[in-house]
C-alpha atoms as one frame of an Amber mdcrd trajectory, in Angstrom:
protein
  91.625 104.585   3.476  95.292 106.087   4.367  94.306 103.640   7.478  94.443
 101.121   5.587  97.403 101.806   3.444  99.658 101.817   7.277  97.874  98.982
   8.413  98.503  97.150   5.409 102.076  98.233   6.174 101.808  97.013   9.473
 101.048  93.553   8.336 103.981  93.323   5.855 107.325  93.222   8.424 109.653
  94.011   5.504 107.612  96.954   4.508 107.438  98.472   7.551 111.306  98.161
   7.776 111.845  99.960   5.205 109.347 102.474   5.750 111.129 103.325   8.873
 114.674 104.287   6.736 112.734 106.059   3.430 110.552 108.440   5.485 109.892
 110.077   2.055 107.014 107.470   1.433 104.813 108.930   3.577 104.571 112.163
   2.095 103.748 110.002  -1.522 101.155 108.011   0.366  98.742 110.625   1.667
  99.406 112.614  -1.584  97.855 109.219  -3.421  97.865 105.880  -2.029  98.539
 104.431  -5.656 102.359 105.245  -4.642 101.928 102.024  -2.075 102.899  99.592
  -5.243 105.918 101.739  -6.100 106.972 101.918  -2.817 106.751  97.517  -2.865
 108.696  97.964  -5.972 111.310 100.013  -4.905 111.716  97.565  -1.378 112.162
  94.537  -3.591 114.621  95.844  -5.535 116.619  97.633  -2.941 116.130  94.184
  -0.762 116.730  92.159  -3.911 113.627  89.912  -2.847 112.765  90.259  -6.400
 112.439  86.957  -8.496 114.577  87.936 -11.042 117.755  88.327  -7.748 116.157
  84.538  -6.181 116.826  83.266  -9.759 120.545  84.568  -9.319 120.911  83.625
  -6.080 119.779  80.145  -7.153 122.519  80.324 -10.238 125.064  81.478  -8.037
 124.608  78.262  -5.651 124.183  75.920  -7.972 128.195  77.522  -9.786 129.531
  77.531  -6.178 128.261  73.929  -5.756 129.240  72.553  -9.123 133.078  74.115
  -8.771 133.144  72.303  -5.167 131.877  68.716  -7.065 134.829  69.321  -9.692
 137.613  69.507  -7.020 136.825  66.929  -5.309 136.293  64.740  -7.780
């Protein structure tokens, strides 16, 4: 089963890169394979790729465009 987890990590480049810099996850994953979901959540929060972060980014871009258009008019 551990091989399945590490295969899943290898398939996801972001997850693989995250694991290289946060090696303490190796021990946790060996203890219990279900920690993979916690690791994915932590990675998303750190890399700011959660849906909330994406919405905030979109909102900021819309605000920037709006301010730019108000300056032009």
